[in-house]
C-alpha positions in Angstrom: 149.2 23.2 37.9 147.1 20.5 36.1 144.6 21.6 33.5 140.9 21.5 34.3 138.8 18.7 32.7 137.0 21.4 30.6 140.3 22.6 29.2 141.5 19.1 28.6 138.4 18.2 26.7 138.6 21.3 24.7 142.0 20.2 23.6 140.7 16.7 22.7 138.0 18.4 20.6 140.5 20.6 18.8 142.6 17.6 17.4 142.1 16.2 14.0 143.7 12.8 14.8 144.9 12.3 11.3 148.5 12.3 12.2 148.0 10.2 15.4 149.1 6.6 15.7 146.6 4.0 17.0 147.4 0.7 18.7 145.1 -2.0 19.8 145.3 -3.6 23.3 143.4 -6.5 24.7 142.8 -6.3 28.5 142.6 -9.4 30.6 141.3 -9.3 34.2 141.7 -11.6 37.2 141.3 -11.4 40.9 144.4 -11.3 43.1 143.9 -11.2 46.9 140.5 -9.5 46.6 141.8 -6.9 44.1 141.5 -6.8 40.4 144.7 -7.3 38.4 145.1 -6.6 34.7 147.2 -7.9 31.8 147.5 -6.3 28.4 148.2 -7.9 25.0 149.0 -6.0 21.9 147.2 -7.0 18.7 148.6 -5.8 15.2 146.0 -4.0 13.1 146.2 -2.7 9.6 146.2 1.0 8.6 142.6 0.9 7.4 141.4 -0.3 10.9 143.6 2.3 12.6 141.9 5.0 10.5 138.5 3.6 11.4 139.2 3.8 15.1 140.3 7.4 14.6 137.1 8.1 12.9 135.2 6.5 15.7 137.0 8.7 18.3 136.6 11.9 16.3 132.8 11.2 15.8 132.2 10.4 19.4 134.0 13.4 21.0 133.5 16.0 18.2 130.2 14.9 16.7 128.0 16.8 19.2 128.1 19.2 22.1 128.7 17.8 25.6 128.4 19.2 29.1 130.9 17.9 31.6 129.8 16.9 35.0 131.8 15.6 37.9 131.3 11.8 38.3 129.1 10.8 41.3 127.6 7.3 42.1 124.2 8.7 41.5 124.7 10.4 38.1 122.2 9.4 35.5 123.5 8.5 32.1 122.6 11.1 29.4 123.4 11.4 25.7 124.9 14.8 26.1 126.8 14.3 29.3 130.4 13.2 29.9 131.3 12.5 33.6 134.7 13.3 34.8 136.9 11.7 37.5 140.6 11.7 38.2 142.0 8.5 36.9 143.9 7.9 40.1 140.5 7.2 41.8 139.9 4.3 39.4 141.6 1.0 38.4 142.9 2.6 35.1 146.4 3.2 36.6 146.7 -0.6 36.8 145.5 -1.0 33.2 147.9 1.7 32.0 150.8 0.0 33.9 149.9 -3.3 32.2 150.0 -1.6 28.7 153.3 0.0 29.5 154.7 -3.4 30.6 153.5 -5.1 27.4 155.1 -2.7 24.9 158.2 -5.0 24.5 156.2 -8.3 24.8 155.3 -10.4 21.7 152.1 -9.5 19.9 149.1 -11.8 19.8 149.5 -14.5 17.2 146.8 -17.0 18.1 143.0 -16.3 17.7 142.5 -18.1 21.1 144.2 -15.2 22.8 141.4 -12.9 21.8 138.9 -15.0 23.7 138.0 -14.3 27.3 139.1 -10.6 27.2 137.6 -8.1 29.7 137.9 -5.1 27.4 139.9 -3.6 24.6 141.8 -0.3 24.6 142.8 1.8 21.7 145.8 3.9 22.5 146.0 7.1 20.3 149.5 8.8 20.5 151.2 11.9 19.0 154.1 14.0 20.2 153.8 12.8 23.7 150.1 13.2 23.9 148.1 10.0 24.7 144.4 9.2 24.7 143.2 5.8 26.0 139.8 4.8 24.7 138.2 1.9 26.5 135.5 -0.5 25.3 134.2 -3.2 27.6 133.9 -6.7 25.9 130.2 -7.7 26.6 128.0 -10.4 25.3 127.6 -8.4 22.1 131.3 -8.0 21.5 132.7 -11.4 22.8 134.0 -13.4 19.8 132.4 -16.6 21.1 129.0 -15.1 21.5 129.3 -13.4 18.1 129.8 -16.7 16.4 126.5 -17.9 17.9 124.5 -15.4 15.9 122.9 -16.2 12.6 125.2 -14.2 10.2 127.3 -14.5 7.2 130.2 -12.7 5.5 130.1 -11.7 1.8 133.8 -12.2 0.9 135.5 -12.8 -2.5 132.1 -12.6 -4.3 130.4 -15.3 -2.1 128.7 -15.7 1.2 130.7 -17.5 3.9 129.6 -19.1 7.1 130.6 -17.1 10.2 132.0 -20.2 11.8 134.7 -20.3 9.1 136.1 -16.9 10.2 138.1 -15.9 13.2 136.3 -12.8 14.1 136.5 -10.1 16.8 133.6 -7.6 17.1 134.4 -4.0 17.4 132.0 -1.1 18.0 131.9 2.5 16.7 131.9 4.0 20.3 133.9 3.9 23.5 132.7 3.6 27.1 135.3 6.1 28.5 138.5 8.1 27.6 141.5 8.8 29.6 143.6 11.8 28.9 146.2 13.6 30.9 145.1 12.0 34.2 141.3 12.6 33.7 138.7 10.0 32.8 135.8 11.2 30.5 133.0 8.8 30.9 130.4 8.3 28.1 128.8 5.1 29.5 128.5 5.2 33.2 127.2 1.7 33.7 130.0 0.1 31.6 132.6 2.3 33.3 131.5 1.1 36.7 131.6 -2.5 35.7 134.9 -2.1 34.0 136.6 -0.3 36.8 135.3 -2.5 39.6 133.2 0.3 41.1 130.8 -2.1 42.8 133.6 -3.0 45.2 134.3 0.7 45.8 130.6 1.3 46.5 130.6 -1.7 48.9 133.6 -0.3 50.8 131.9 3.1 50.9 128.7 1.6 52.2 130.5 -0.2 55.0 132.2 3.0 56.0 128.8 4.7 56.1 127.3 2.0 58.3 130.2 2.2 60.7 129.7 6.0 60.9 126.0 5.4 61.7 127.1 3.0 64.4 129.6 5.4 65.9 127.0 8.2 66.0 124.4 5.9 67.6 121.7 7.0 65.3 119.4 4.0 65.4 117.6 2.1 68.1 118.7 -1.4 68.9 120.1 -3.5 66.1 119.3 -1.1 63.4 122.7 -1.3 61.7 122.5 -5.0 61.0 118.9 -4.6 59.6 120.2 -1.8 57.3 123.2 -3.9 56.3 120.9 -6.8 55.4 118.7 -4.4 53.3 121.6 -2.8 51.4 123.5 -6.1 50.7 125.2 -5.8 47.3 122.3 -4.0 45.7 123.8 -1.3 43.4 120.8 1.1 44.0 121.1 0.8 47.7 124.9 1.1 47.6 124.6 4.2 45.5 122.3 5.7 48.1 124.8 5.1 50.9 127.5 6.7 48.9 125.3 9.7 48.1 124.5 10.0 51.9 128.2 9.9 52.6 129.0 12.7 50.0 126.1 15.0 51.0 126.8 14.6 54.7 123.5 15.9 55.9 123.5 13.3 58.7 126.5 15.1 60.2 124.7 18.5 60.6 124.1 19.0 64.4 120.3 19.0 64.3 119.6 17.1 61.0 118.4 13.8 62.6 116.3 15.7 65.2 114.6 17.6 62.4 114.2 14.4 60.3 112.3 12.7 63.2 110.2 15.8 63.9 109.1 16.2 60.3 108.5 12.5 59.9 106.1 12.5 62.9 104.4 15.7 61.6 103.9 14.3 58.1 103.0 10.9 59.4 105.6 9.1 57.4 106.1 5.5 58.2 109.2 5.7 60.2 108.9 4.4 63.8 110.6 6.3 66.6 111.6 5.0 70.1 113.5 6.9 72.8 114.2 9.7 70.3 115.9 7.3 67.9 114.8 5.8 64.6 113.8 2.1 64.6 115.2 0.5 61.4 112.8 -1.9 59.7 113.2 -3.7 56.4 109.8 -2.3 55.4 110.9 1.3 55.8 114.7 1.0 55.1 114.2 2.6 51.6 112.4 5.6 53.0 115.1 6.0 55.7 117.9 6.1 53.2 115.9 8.7 51.2 115.5 10.9 54.2 119.1 10.6 55.3 120.0 11.9 51.9 117.4 14.7 52.0 115.6 13.3 49.0 112.0 14.1 50.0 111.4 17.6 48.7 108.3 19.9 48.6 107.4 22.0 45.6 106.9 25.7 46.6 104.4 26.0 43.6 101.7 23.4 44.6 103.0 22.1 47.9 103.5 18.6 46.3 106.0 16.2 47.8 108.7 14.5 45.6 111.4 11.9 46.1 114.4 13.1 44.2 118.0 12.1 44.4 119.1 14.7 41.9 119.4 17.9 43.9 120.9 21.1 42.6 120.6 23.9 45.2 119.0 27.0 43.7 121.2 30.1 44.1 119.3 33.1 45.4 119.5 36.2 43.2 121.5 39.0 44.7 119.6 42.2 45.5 
């Protein structure tokens, strides 16, 4: 039986990493028949840099207390949160296979090979244990962009122009970690970009629209209007994914209640023949209601739109 993410993270936090070996891998990405493919290149680094990466890892995972939360498309990033997801649900299996395949390949020898990388991975290893730490190469970390900044090195007792150095920018934090089949996400946005999650959300969104069509929830050509509204907008795609996960629309009387309350509260939805008419002007509201996001405070009877819903457990008598 596999360990829980909580137990796995407790194990990571208990390590001192001093005796671990660290290796540096550049990750290249390209599209192959609508799917992302990855290639890994190993880059030699000196002992001092290995130790620096170990300090970065230790500081990030052991420097403060975290609470673990299962990853969801609608999670909001937080400084004290790590989101968890099984690595088999991400593209990281492809990345790990690329690293495995590159162990016996020649190491990088030309600076030009560093350019155009998608990310870098630091692989920490000891006694069969492995932690993969991922950092997306962004405009801040791309070597070409770094050279365009006004900066200079102080080397051998003199300032040197940045253009005279072959540089690669590293950062003291990682976007996510993979350990024993679990991904621990520190930067949700970079994780989603890195692991091609927009495509996953688009696929989920299309499944959701197909489900709406099969259930015949909307009047006329509502599905096409909703498809136009959602498009490739990440916020709207997240909402469809959240609707799919919550599944309120599948409850036998949920849509009927939604329509009844909408009429009573005089919300903007239009109804015809007992079905919702989808309009671009009210599509945002429709998605909120399908996800049960419109909530009323029992204290002052005020209405709120809130995607973050944690059911309150009733206290036992």
